[in-house]
N, C-alpha and C positions, 0 to 999 in steps of 0.2 A: 647833589644838593647838600649843603652843610646843615648841621643840626642847630636849631635855635637854643637859647639858654634853657637850662633844665626846668625852671618853673613853667615855662611856656609849654614844653613837651609834656610834662606831667598833666597839666590842665587840659591840653588839647587831646591827649590820648583818651581821656574819659568821655569825650563827647561822642555819643553813638551816631547821631545823624541830625544835622540842623533842620532838615526838612521832613523828617520821618512822620511827625504827627500832624502835619499841616491839614490835609483834607479830612482826616478822621476826627479832628478835635473841633472843627468849626461848625457853627450853625448860623446861616445867613451871613452877617458881617461881624460876628463874634468868633474869636479863635481862642483855643486854650494855650497857644504858644506864639502866635504872630500878632504884630501890630504894624500898620502902615497902609500902603495902597496896593491894590491889585488891578490890573487892566485885563479885560477879556473882550471877546467879540471880534477878534482878528487872529490871523496867523502871524505870530511875531518872529522876527529874525534877529532882534537885538534889544538890549536894555542897558541903561547907564545911569549913573548917579554919583554924587559927591557928598561926603559928610566928614565931620571932625570926630576923631576917636574920643569918646568921653572918659573922664577919670572914673574909675570904679571906687565907690564909697565903701571902704572896707571896715571903717570904725563905726559900725551901727549896731543895733540890737540883733541883727542877723548873725547866726553862727554857722560854721561849716563853710562849704564851697558854694559860691554863687557865680552866675555868669549871665552875660547878655551878648548877643551877636547882631551885627548890622550887615545887611547884604543887599545885592541886586541879583535877580535871577529870572529864569524862564521856566514855566511849567510848574506842576505840583498843586495847583489850586482847585481844579475841577475834580469831581468825584472819580472820573475815569482816568485821571492822571496817574502814571506809574513812574515818572521821571521828574527830576529837577536839575537844572544846570545853574549853579550859583557860585558867587565869590564875594568875600567880605572880610570883616574883622570881628574880633571878640574881645571883650573886657570882662575881667572877673576877679574874684577874691578867693584866695586859698584859705584853708582852715586856720593858718597862723596870722590871718588878716593882712597878708601881703597881696599886692595887686599884680595881675598878670595881663599881658596884652599880646595878641598875635593876629596874623592874617591867615586865611584859609580859602580853599575852594572845595566844592563837592559836586559830583555827578551822581546824585542819589538814584538808585539804592546803594551805590558804592560808598565806602566810608569817606569822611572828609580828609583832606590832605592839608597839613600845616605848612605854610610857606616859610622859607628860611630867613628872610630878612626881617629885622626888628621894626616894630612900631611902638609908639609911646602915646600916652594920653596927650591930646592936643594936636596930634598929627592930622593933616588934611589928606583925606583919601579919595581917590577917584577910581571907580571900578566899572567894568562893562562885561557883558556876555553877548556873543554873537554866534549864530548858527547858520550853517549852509550845508544842505544835504546831510551827510553823516559826520560833519566836523563841528566842533565847538571851540570857539576862540575865547579864552579867559584872560582878562587883563586887569591888573590892579597896580595903581601908581601911588606911592607915598609922595604927594606933592611937596610936603615939608622937607623931606630928606633927599628927594630927587630919585629915589630908587624905584624901579619898575619891574613887575613880573608879567610875563606873557607866555601862554602855553596854548597849543592847539592839540586837541584830543579827538579821537574817533569814538563816536557813539552810534549804536545801531539805529536808533530812531529818536532823535531829540524831541522833547516836548515843546511845542510852539504855542500851546493853547492859552497861555497867560504870561504876563510880565509883572514882576513884583519889585517893590522897594520896601524892605521889611526890617523891623527890630524884633528879635526873637529870644524866647527863653529856650536854650538848648537842652538836649537830653544827654544822659550819661549811659555808658555801656555797662549794664549789669546783666542779670539773667534775662531781663526784659528792659526796654528803654524807660528811663525814669526822668521826668523833667527836673532840672536843677532849679533852686530858688533863683529868682531874677535879681541880678545885681542892680542896686540903685544907681542910676546913671544921670539923674538930673534931666537935662534937655539935649536932644540931638536933632539937628536940622538936616534933612536931605535937600540938596539943591541941584540944579542942572539935571533934573530927572527926566529922561526921555525914553521912548520906546520906538522901535522901527518895525514897520510892516509894509509889505509891498513896495519896498525901496524908499519909503517916506519916513523920516524921523521927526517926531513931534513930542510935546510934553505930555505928562499923564492926563491932563484935562482935555486933550484933543477930542473932537467929536467923532473921530474915526473909530473909536472904541469906547467901551464903558469902563469908567474908573470907580472902584469900590473902596471906601475907607473901611479898614479892618481894625476892630478894637480887641486888644488882648485882655481877656477877663475870664470869669468862671472860677477863680480861686480866691480865697479869703484875702481881702485888702489889696488885691491886684487888679488894677484898672488902668491900662495904658491906651489912651485915645489919641489918634492922629489929629492934628489941627486941620482946618480947611485948607485947600490948596491955595497957594499964593504965587506971586510973580508970574502971572499968566498961566497958571497950572503947572509950573515946573519946580515947585518947592513946597515942603510941609515940614512940620516938627512933631517929634514924639517927646513926651515928658513923663517921668515917673521918679519918685523919691525926692 
């Protein structure tokens, strides 16, 4: 697999784990690093969604490195969870105020892996995660460029306890994980969001499971609230900045 441009590698290498603080940071429907929707109450075998990579607003009062990640995934929400299977994109700002964009996947607690193909602000992304027994299928398509990533990996025991569609403040790899300041991203809409359980695929709002809206909050001036579900329970938006 070839290496992406240097700014992407530098930024991606600093991310400790996109899902690491998920269940430790939340209380009810408030999280210290997630915003979006979580489905529970079923054993999930798949999750999918589509979004447009937002431009990172790097000429603001914020200084230093900032980042925001958008992804779909399985597991990681419940207190007993010890794994997350996820794939998505990240937008961020470097200390010199240049923007950086890349795609990634992660089978937490393993480190995230940066994908080799380029993405840019405005690209339409479609992503999915599917599990069966001890295998995880990860797929991400840049609909705008036509490029597609697909990989099947072996996992001892995939977490099927929840399905997620999330915007996240990632953490960086220091002596201990530290949350990066959240990049100002304006508005991002997740569409075509579905989960699969028992061989049936349906939108987030389906009655077969419970959908919870998760607000990212708890830090000064930081409040990212998901919109109500739209389009028959298959779409919602996140807005900040």
